[in-house]
C-alpha positions, 0 to 999 in steps of 0.5 A: 509469495505475493506482496500487495500494496493498497492505497485505499480511497472511496473514489480510487483505490490503487492496488499493486502486487509484486513477487518476492523479488520486487517484480511487478505482477499486477496493478489496478485502480478500483474506481467507486461511484457514490451510492445512496447507501455508503456502507453498500458502496464500501462493501462493494469496493472491498469485495471487488478488491479482495476478489481480484486478490483471490483470483490472481494470488496463488496458494503461497504466502501473501503480504499486505501493506496498507497506507494508513490514515492521513490525520491532516485530511479533514474532507471525507475523514469519517468515510475514509475511516469507515473504508479503512476500518472495514478493509482491516476487518476484512483482512483480519477475518481472512487471516491476511498478514498486513501492516499499515504504514503512515503516509509520511513513512511511505513518502520518506521511504520513497523520496527521503522526505515525508512531506512531498506532493503527489506529483513528486511521488510519481516522479520518485517512484519512477526514478527509484524503481522504474515504475511508470504510471500517471496514477498517483493511487498506483504510485503510492500503492507501489511504494507501499508494496516496496516498503512491505517487501523491504520489511519482509527481506530484512526480517527474513534475513534476505537483506540486511539494514546496510543494503538500504539507503540511510533515509530508508533505514530510518523508515525501517527502524521507525516501523520496528524493523531491527 
């Protein structure tokens, strides 16, 4: 089984793949340059990302976690919405099991606070899980994958809510984990 965290962006999409024990298997940043046709750019980015996933995942179960929309962001909001919608549509068409997590939930699950800056996310991801990177996109993708794994572990009875820190439990309950 693979757990995949995706931090989508038009310029730099981070993807992290964990095994069922939370061990890092793969990490990659997909960079996208502007094209005259924005939809072609989005299509090309999503195809690159999914082709990467297809080539490195086995035939077992694959769970995706995607960072949701940042409603406070105004710059390029429409373009990010197009990317996000197209990515979700492709995952749906491929019958992939995916969940979306609000950026504030990802941050709170990682740091205990839902409104930390990117630089602090890098530090907390390293302190909490030992994942070192200089890419905020990869740090976010890693945290998303860890949140998806925690949700799966509780739902499957591998772990119980009490195995997690209080602020992690708050996030898990808020996203519907019982």
